[in-house]
Structure formats: structure tokens, C-alpha cells
C-alpha positions as CSV (number, residue, x, y, z in Angstrom):
1,M,-0.1,0.0,0.2
2,N,1.4,3.6,-0.9
3,E,-0.1,6.0,1.4
4,L,0.6,8.9,-0.9
5,E,0.9,8.6,-4.7
6,I,1.8,11.4,-6.6
7,Q,1.6,11.3,-10.5
8,A,3.3,14.5,-12.0
9,L,3.3,15.9,-15.7
10,G,5.0,18.6,-17.0
11,M,6.6,20.2,-19.9
12,S,10.3,19.4,-19.8
13,R,12.4,22.6,-18.3
14,S,9.2,23.6,-16.5
15,G,10.7,22.4,-12.8
16,N,10.0,18.9,-13.1
17,H,12.8,17.7,-11.4
18,A,13.6,20.7,-9.3
19,I,10.1,20.3,-7.4
20,A,10.1,16.4,-7.6
21,N,13.8,16.7,-5.6
22,W,12.0,18.9,-3.0
23,I,9.1,17.1,-2.4
24,F,10.8,13.6,-2.0
25,R,13.1,15.1,0.3
26,Q,10.2,16.7,2.7
27,A,8.5,12.9,2.5
28,E,8.8,10.2,5.3
29,A,10.6,6.9,4.1
30,P,10.0,4.7,2.6
31,K,9.8,6.7,-0.3
32,L,10.4,5.7,-3.9
33,L,11.0,8.2,-7.5
34,L,10.1,6.8,-10.6
35,N,11.7,9.5,-13.4
36,C,9.9,10.0,-16.7
37,A,8.2,7.4,-17.2
38,E,6.1,7.1,-20.5
39,G,2.3,8.2,-20.8
40,K,0.1,4.4,-20.8
41,T,2.3,1.9,-19.9
42,D,3.7,0.5,-16.3
43,P,6.0,2.8,-14.2
44,F,8.6,0.5,-13.8
45,L,8.9,-0.6,-17.2
46,S,9.3,2.6,-19.2
47,A,10.8,5.4,-16.1
48,R,14.2,6.7,-17.4
49,P,17.4,6.6,-15.8
50,L,17.9,9.9,-13.4
51,M,21.5,10.2,-15.2
52,T,23.2,8.7,-17.7
53,G,24.1,4.9,-16.7
54,G,22.4,5.3,-13.6
55,P,19.2,3.7,-11.7
56,V,15.4,4.9,-13.2
57,W,14.5,4.9,-9.2
58,R,15.4,7.0,-6.5
59,A,14.2,4.8,-3.3
60,V,15.0,5.2,0.8
61,D,13.7,2.6,2.9
62,A,12.8,3.1,6.8
63,A,16.3,3.5,8.1
64,G,17.5,6.0,5.6
65,R,18.7,3.6,3.2
66,A,19.4,2.9,-0.3
67,D,16.2,0.7,-1.5
68,L,15.6,-1.1,-4.2
69,A,12.5,-0.3,-6.6
70,H,10.2,-3.3,-5.3
71,R,6.7,-2.7,-6.3
72,S,5.6,-4.7,-3.4
73,R,6.9,-2.6,-1.1
74,S,4.7,-0.7,1.4
75,R,5.4,3.2,0.8
76,R,5.1,6.4,2.5
77,L,5.4,8.2,-1.0
78,L,5.2,6.8,-4.4
79,Y,5.9,9.4,-6.5
80,H,6.2,9.0,-10.8
81,S,6.9,11.8,-13.6
82,Y,6.2,11.9,-17.0
83,E,7.4,14.8,-19.4
84,D,6.5,16.5,-22.8
85,S,2.8,14.6,-22.4
86,W,-0.6,14.9,-23.3
87,L,-3.2,14.5,-20.7
88,A,-5.1,11.7,-21.8
89,H,-1.6,10.1,-22.1
90,A,-0.1,10.6,-19.1
91,F,-3.5,10.6,-16.8
92,S,-4.3,7.6,-18.7
93,D,-7.1,5.3,-18.9
94,K,-5.1,2.4,-19.0
95,L,-3.0,3.4,-16.2
96,E,-6.5,3.4,-14.1
97,R,-7.1,-0.4,-15.6
98,H,-3.7,-1.6,-14.8
99,H,-3.3,0.6,-11.9
100,D,-2.9,-2.0,-9.1
101,A,-1.4,-4.5,-11.0
102,W,1.5,-1.9,-11.9
103,L,2.1,0.2,-9.1
104,G,0.2,-1.2,-5.9
105,P,-2.8,0.1,-4.3
106,S,-2.9,4.1,-2.8
107,R,-4.2,5.7,-0.1
108,R,-4.5,8.9,-1.4
109,R,-3.7,9.3,-5.2
110,V,-2.7,13.3,-6.7
111,R,-2.4,14.4,-10.0
112,L,0.3,17.1,-9.9
113,L,0.3,19.6,-13.4
114,V,3.5,21.7,-12.8
115,L,3.8,25.0,-15.6
116,R,6.1,27.6,-16.3
117,D,5.6,30.9,-18.2
118,P,5.7,30.1,-22.0
119,F,8.5,32.7,-22.1
120,N,10.9,31.6,-19.8
121,L,9.9,27.9,-20.4
122,F,10.6,28.1,-24.3
123,A,14.0,29.9,-23.8
124,S,15.3,26.8,-21.6
125,R,13.5,24.1,-24.1
126,L,15.1,26.1,-26.4
127,R,18.7,26.1,-24.7
128,M,18.4,22.1,-24.1
129,G,17.3,21.3,-27.6
130,A,13.8,20.0,-26.9
131,A,12.4,18.0,-30.0
132,L,9.1,18.7,-29.8
133,S,8.1,20.5,-32.7
134,P,6.6,24.3,-32.5
135,H,2.9,23.6,-33.4
136,V,2.7,20.7,-30.7
137,S,4.6,22.8,-28.2
138,R,2.1,25.5,-28.1
139,R,-0.6,23.0,-28.2
140,M,0.5,20.9,-25.8
141,W,1.6,24.6,-23.1
142,K,-2.0,25.7,-23.7
143,Q,-4.0,22.5,-23.1
144,H,-2.1,22.2,-19.5
145,A,-2.5,25.7,-18.7
146,R,-6.2,25.6,-19.7
147,A,-6.6,22.4,-17.1
148,A,-4.8,24.7,-14.4
149,L,-7.3,27.1,-15.1
150,G,-10.4,24.7,-15.1
151,R,-11.2,25.5,-18.7
152,G,-9.9,22.1,-20.2
153,R,-10.1,18.8,-19.3
154,K,-11.2,17.8,-15.8
155,V,-8.8,15.6,-14.6
156,P,-9.6,14.1,-11.1
157,D,-8.0,14.9,-7.8
158,L,-5.7,17.4,-9.6
159,V,-2.9,20.0,-7.7
160,V,-1.7,22.5,-9.8
161,V,2.3,24.1,-9.5
162,L,3.2,27.4,-10.7
163,Y,7.1,27.0,-10.9
164,N,7.4,30.7,-10.9
165,R,5.5,31.2,-7.4
166,W,6.9,27.8,-6.3
167,C,10.8,29.4,-7.0
168,R,10.1,32.9,-5.3
169,E,6.9,32.2,-2.8
170,P,7.8,30.4,1.0
171,A,4.4,31.1,1.5
172,Y,3.3,29.0,-1.9
173,R,5.4,26.4,-1.1
174,A,4.2,25.6,2.4
175,A,0.6,25.7,1.0
176,L,1.9,23.2,-1.2
177,A,3.1,21.2,1.2
178,R,0.2,21.1,3.6
179,A,-2.3,20.3,0.6
180,L,-0.2,17.2,-0.1
181,G,0.1,16.1,3.8
182,L,4.1,17.2,3.7
183,S,5.9,19.1,6.2
184,P,6.6,22.2,5.0
185,C,10.4,23.0,5.6
186,D,12.0,23.2,2.1
187,A,14.3,20.4,2.3
188,G,16.0,20.6,-1.1
189,L,15.1,24.0,-2.5
190,D,18.6,25.0,-2.9
191,E,19.7,21.5,-4.8
192,V,19.9,21.7,-8.6
193,A,18.7,18.2,-9.5
194,A,21.6,16.7,-11.6
195,T,18.6,14.7,-14.5
196,A,19.4,15.9,-17.5
197,G,22.8,17.7,-16.7
198,G,20.7,20.2,-14.3
199,S,19.6,23.4,-15.5
200,S,19.7,24.5,-19.5
201,F,21.7,27.6,-19.3
202,D,23.8,27.1,-16.1
203,G,24.2,23.0,-15.5
204,L,24.8,22.5,-12.0
205,L,26.7,25.4,-11.3
206,Y,24.2,26.8,-8.5
207,D,23.7,23.6,-6.6
208,G,23.3,24.5,-3.3
209,R,22.3,27.9,-4.3
210,A,19.6,27.5,-6.6
211,G,17.2,30.6,-5.5
212,Q,19.9,32.6,-7.1
213,M,19.5,31.0,-10.4
214,P,18.3,33.7,-12.5
215,T,14.8,31.5,-13.5
216,G,12.9,34.5,-14.7
217,D,15.3,35.6,-16.7
218,R,15.9,33.3,-19.7
219,W,13.7,35.1,-21.8
220,R,16.4,37.6,-22.3
221,A,18.8,35.2,-24.0
222,Y,15.8,35.1,-26.7
223,A,14.3,38.0,-27.1
224,D,15.4,39.0,-30.5
225,D,15.0,35.5,-31.7
226,S,12.8,34.4,-34.3
227,E,12.4,30.5,-33.6
228,W,11.3,31.7,-29.8
229,A,9.1,34.4,-31.1
230,A,7.1,31.9,-33.3
231,L,6.6,29.9,-30.2
232,I,4.2,33.0,-28.6
233,D,0.8,33.1,-29.9
234,D,-2.2,35.8,-28.4
235,E,-3.8,32.7,-27.1
236,M,-0.6,31.7,-25.0
237,C,0.2,35.1,-23.9
238,T,-3.8,35.4,-22.2
239,L,-3.3,31.9,-20.7
240,S,-0.4,33.0,-19.1
241,E,-1.2,36.6,-17.8
242,D,-4.3,34.4,-16.0
243,L,-1.9,32.2,-14.6
244,F,1.5,34.0,-13.9
245,G,0.3,37.8,-14.4
246,P,2.0,40.2,-16.8
247,A,5.0,38.9,-19.4
248,P,8.2,39.2,-17.5
249,W,9.3,42.7,-19.7
250,Q,5.6,43.5,-18.7
251,A,6.3,43.3,-14.9
252,P,6.8,45.8,-12.8
253,D,9.4,44.2,-9.9
254,R,11.6,42.0,-11.8
255,A,12.8,40.5,-8.5
256,A,9.1,39.3,-8.2
257,L,9.6,36.8,-11.1
258,G,11.7,34.3,-9.4
């Protein structure tokens, strides 16, 4: 039995790994994280390595030791993440049908949807070399944004995490921790997750002081880039303002961007 199961979805470079690390560090053991699984599949079989040549899971047993990812174990937290996926693919009917066989029963299930403002997100994705086409990237971000605003596909037990606010607002993080039944202690907040090489711009340079990374200024490096501009449209700007407030170049308080 999993006491708490979190299934997390976000576009790559949305802060998924930072938020997963923060949640994992605060949760009590035994706990297990399955990284970047594929929708409509058994996450134990489709999860990807946390780093090249490494395991596909991060697990700690009740004594605080590294643990093997046996699917039959009872855990306080089971966290499985998905990236660059449509809602129906990640939160799939097939997973529901096979849920207990693949993951075991869970006392409480949460579906976490992570979003970052599109201007900084797409700057980071361009720097990383994200593979999705501009058309698919736009559609996917807008689908996630509409769901976060309650205007699109209904996802049961949905908890939305806005990366910009998570970065800059201690009260926002504390409220999220309480909503997940965790003690809000900010363990792991200043760690840069090594998964996929860390930050698209800074790698692991800011590990131990992640709060100093200028994550709200990534758009500046692409402000005159036609490929970046082509990813942004009017509907996206409207959705972004509804979620995050003014675009970063319009915000009166640059320090508030996170």
C-alpha cells in the first residue's frame, strides 16, 4: 500500500525535477521516485535513468538507506513523473485499468500538473534542444494551462504547481506541502537536480544555491530570436497572464519573477 501516490506531469524544463526533488526530500521514508515514465505503460518498466548509466528510480527505505524499487513494498510516498505528454496520455485510462497491478493500491492519489510561464520555458527548451515541434509545443502548453485554469479537460484529484511562484514564494511552497500532507521544511530547495544535466543555462553551477539562478530572466537570451518568437501566440499570452500575471518584460517588479 502506498500512503501517498503522486503522478506528476509537466513539459520538460518546467521545473519538474526541482519540484520532484523538493517533495521527495520532505516526504518520510520509505519512499520511491520513478523518473520520466511513458504514458499508458507500466512506470516501473518505462521510467528513464535519473542520469546516464544510473538507475531509473530513487528510493529510500525506512532506515534512510538506498532501497531497491520492488513494486510490492509498502511506502509513504510513491512519485512517478511524466514529461512532454498530453493529459490523456499521461493520466490515461490504461493506467487506471492496470493501476494496482503496476503500482499497487494507494490510500491517496494526487495528479500534479507543473507549469512554467511560456516565455522562460521556451527559452530554456531552445537552449536544451527540446525535440517537440513548435506546433505541438504550443498546443501542449496551452492544453496544460487550460486544465490548470479549470477550463479544459477535467483531471480528478488535480493539484496545480506554478513553478514561478514555487521558486519565489515560501508561503506558496508551504501551502503546497500542506496540501500534499507533507511538513513544509524546504529541504532540497537549493539543490539543482542533476537529472538531464541540471539547468539548461547553468548546468549544476548553482547547486546548493539554486534560489540564485535567474530563472525568470531566461527569455532575455532569446528576445530577438525568431524561433522563440514563433512559439508564442496571442492565446498563449492571455493564458500566461491569467496564470502568472504580466509577461516578464511588462512586470513592474523584476525581482518578483523568480
